[in-house]
N, C-alpha and C positions, 0 to 999 in steps of 0.2 A: 375415580373414573374406571369404568368397565371397558374391557377391549375384547374384541373377537377378531380372528384372522382367518382369511379364506384358505382352506385346506381341501384340496380334492373337491372343489365345487361348493363347499358347505362352510358357513363361518362357525367356528368353534371358540369357545372362550379361552383367553390365554392371560398370562400376566404381562404387565408393561416390559418387564426386564427381558422376555422372551421375543420381543418384536425386533425386527431388524429393518434397515432402510429399504424401501421398496415393497414391503409386505402390502397387500391389500386388506384393510381393516375396516371394521366398524367400531366407533367409540360412542359410548352412552354420553350424551352432553347433558341431558337431563333425565330424570327417571323415566324410562320407557321410550326415550327419543333417541334414536341411533343415527350417527353421521357416518357415511361410507366415503373412504379416501385412501390414499396411499400413505403409508407411514413413512415419515422422514424425521430425522434428528438434525436439528440445526447444529452444525459444527462450528465451534469457535475457531477463528483464524489464530495462529500463533501471532503474537506481537512482540517485536524486537526493538532494541534501542540502536541509536547510531551513535558511535563512539570514535574518538580520536580522528575528528574531522580535520583535514588538512585542505586549505583553500590557498590557490595561487592565482595571480592576476599578471598575464603575460609571462608566466613562468616564474614570478617573484612572489615572495611572502607579502600579503597585503598589510596595509596599516592595522593596527590591532583594535579594530572597531567591531570584532565579532559580537553578535551575529548580524551586524550592519555593515556593509562594506561599500565604499565609494569607489565607483569605476568610471571610466570614460566610454563613451559610445564605441562599440567595436572591440573593446578589450577582451581577450581570450581569458575566460574564467574556467578553472579546474577545480573540482572538489573530489576528495577520496577520504573514504571513511569505513570503519568496520561496522558490521552489523552483529550485535551481540545480544546475549539473553541476559537473565536476571543475575548470573554469576559472572558477568562481563566475559563469557566465553565466546569467541568468533564462531559464528554460524556457519562453518566450512561447506555444510551440505546445501547452502544457497548459492548455486552456480548455474548460470543461464544455460550453459550447453548440457550439463547433467540433468537439468529439470525440464529440458525441452522448450525453454522459452525462445522467442523469436531471436535471430541472429543480431538483430539490431534493435536496442532498448532505448527509450527516451523517458526523460524526466521533464515535466512541465514547470515553467516559470510563468507566473502571471503578472501583467502590469496593472496596476490600480490607479485611478483617478480619485482624489478626495481622501487619501489615506487609506489604512488597511480595512476600514469599514465601508470603503467607497466602491465604486463600480469598477469591474474588470473590463479593460478596454483593449487588451492585447494578451497573446499567449505564444511562447516559443517553447521548443523542445530542445533540451540538450541531449547528445548522444551519450549513451550510458552503457557501461559493462557491469557484470555482476560475475565475479570470480572468487570461488573459495570463501564466501562471506565478506568480501571487500567489494564496495560499490564505488565506482568512479565515473564522473560525469563531466562533460566539458562542452562549451559552447561561447556564444557571444550574445549580447543584448543589443538589438537593433535601433533602439532610441531611447532618448532621455526619459527620466521618469523613476517610478517607485516599482521595483520587480521583486516578487517574492517567490521561494520555494517553500511550499507549506505541506503540512502533514496530510491533510485530507486529499490533496491533489496527487500526492504520491501514491497514497494507499488506493486511489480511484484508478491510477495508471496500472498499479499491480494487479488489481482485479481484472482490468481489461486483458490481461495476457494469461489470466487463470491462476494467479498465484494464490495460495492458501495461507499467506501470511501478510503481515503489515509492519509498520514503524509506529511507534508510540508518540514521538514528539520530535518535530524538526521543523524550525522555521528560520529561514535566512533571508534577509533583506538586501537588495542591491540598489543603491541609489545611483543611477546612471546620470552623469553630467553631460 
C-alpha cells in the first residue's frame, strides 16, 4: 500500500514506518484510488495475570471450593491478588493514585439466572483499591443466587477509567444461599 502525508499543505510520498499517530494521510486502497484520513496505530493493551488470590468471607478463610465459593446473604467478601506479568513479576507501576485513576474504584459482579450462559439479572460493584500492583476488592452480595466476577467485565471496567491494560483470565463464582 502507498502512503502520502500532508506536509505544508501538500501530500507527499512517505514510507509507512515514517508515519506517526495523528498524521493527516492519504493511502492508496486500490490502484489509483486514494483515501484521506488521520493515521492511527492500534496499540495493544498490556495484559497481565492475576496471581496469589486470597479470599476471605467475614474475615475468615473460605472452604476450599476455589473458584466457587458458597456464602450467605450479606457476608463480607474480600479478595486480594497480585497483578503479574509473564515472568510472575508484580506490576508495581499499577497504582491508582500514580496513574490518576478515580479515588474510588469498583469491580462488577453479575448475578445470572439459568447458569453461566443464562441471563444477567443483577449487578453490584465491590469497592476496589489498586496499590503497587496489588488489587483488593471488598463487598457483599445482596441476594441469593449465582454471582460471578468475570474477566470481560473487569476489563470493561478498566477501559471505563482509561486503563491501557487488562487481565487475561479471572473467573470467580459465588453461590449465595
